[in-house]
N, C-alpha and C positions, 0 to 999 in steps of 0.2 A: 504495501500500500504503497501508494506516493503523501507526501509531510502535505501537500497541497490538497490533499484529499478529507485528511482527519480533521481541521475544524469543520470542513461541511458534512461529515458523519456526526462529531459531535451535536455541529447547529439542528440537523433533521430531528435524532433521537430528544434531542430538547424543546423542538417544537411538534417532535407526538405526543411525547408527554402532557406538553402543556395545554395541547388537543384535549387527549385524553381526560385529563383534569375538567378542562374544560366543560366535554360532555357529563364528565358526573355531577358539576355544578350545576348545571342546566336542570338536568333532570332533577337534583333532590329542591331545586328553587318551583317548577313545577308540580311536585310533588307536595313540598309544602302550603306555595297557593292554597291546591285545591281540598287540603284539607284546611284549611283554614277559612274558604270559599263554604265547606260544608258543617264549618263548624258555627259561622257566623249566621249561617241557615238556618238550622237547626233552634240554633240560642235565638233569632228573633222568631220563628213560629211558633214557640215551644212558649217564650212568654206570654204571645198572642192567643194561644188559643189549646185544651186540649190536640194529644200529638195519637200516633199509634205506638204499641209498645215494639216496635220497632225503629222509629224514630228514637227515643226514647234509650234504645238500646244502644244506638249508634252514636247515638249524644255522648252515652257513658262512655264508650271505645277508645271517642277520640278523647274524651279529659281523662281517661285511664292511660293514654300513652303520653300526654302533654304534662305527666305526673299530678293530677289535681285528684285525687283518689279520693276527697271528700264531697266534693262536685258530682263525682261520678256515679257514689254509693247511692247520692240521692236519685238521678237518673236511672241506676239499676231498681231501687225501689220502685220508684216509678212505672218503671215498665211494668213492673209483676204485677203491679194493683191498676194494671191497664184491662180493661174490658176486653178487649181484642185481642189479647195472649191466647194463644189455644199451643196443644202440644205438648205433649210431655217432652221430649225433645228442646223443645224452646225454653221453657220455666230451668231448664236445668243448666242452657247457655247463660241464662241470665245469672243463676245462682252462682256457676262458679264465677264469672266473671267477680259478680260480688264481694267472695267468698277470695277473690284474687286483690282488690281493691281493700281489703282486709285486712292479708296477708301485708299489703306493700306496705300498710302502717305498723305492720306486727303486732295487729291487732288477733294472733293467731286463735283465738278461743273464739268470737267470732268468724274469723275464717272457716274455722273447724265444722261449725254449723253450719254455714253457707255449702260447705261442702258437700256436708252429710245431705243435706234437703237436695241436691244437685243428684246428687248418688238414688236420693227415695223415685224422684221422678225420672231417672233414665240407670237403672242399676248396668253394673260395667261400662260407663261411661270415664271410659280413661285417662283423660284429662285432668276430670274433679278426681280421680283414683291417687293419679301422681300427687295434684294440688296435695290433696291431701294428705297425704304423706308427708310432701316436704314439709307441710304445719304441725305434722306429729315428731319430724325430724328439730323443727327450731322449738320446740314445747320441751325436748327432751325424753318424747316416750316414743324411745327405740322400739320396745316390741312391736305398738300401733304401725308406726313408720314400715316395719319391716314386713309387717302381715297385711298394710296396706300398700304396698307397694308387688308383693307376692301375688292380690288379687289383679292387680293391675296385667300381673305378665300372664297370669293365668287368659284373661283377655283378650292379649298382645303380644303373644310369646317373641315377638319382636321389637318389642318397643327399650329400645337404649337408655331412657333414661331411668326409668325399671329397674334394666338391668344392671347398669352400671350403679345405683345407690342403691340396690338391696347387697351389692356384690361390697359394695363397698361395707356396711354398715355389716353385713356378715364378719369382715373382716377386720374390722373393728371393734367386735364386740363379741366374741369369737373365745372361749373359754382357753386361757392358758395353760398347756399341758406340762 
């Protein structure tokens, strides 16, 4: 390679990196704008009139992403009270999100209650099982956590989270010989 082409190669690499970074940045801006528009639209609509369970859930999900847990909890509770909420699976998803909101605030007792409610609605709901086991872990309830991860594995044997966490718990708390 000639000495005069080396700067051109470096410049080409720099331009390619800058172009790649620009594309990522523009995509993130578009995604954020879309999310903010949805947030604004839903907040505006729901302050003027009653919404559907889907709208309350969607707003709660956005607030959860923004780490506004208390506000998300209020929206999920409104979704659960909504008259148009139908289907045990839909109800379970909302209870799971509500539990996640409580867990994010380190209110594990309330989170556990919500995850159990989700599982009453839809037994074998693997995401709720994983979340429940995690909350048990945080409460230092190792036996219940391990049992719950095992339950998740019964329903979804390839569940990497449950597999990894149950193996970790077994290793950490196995009796020393």
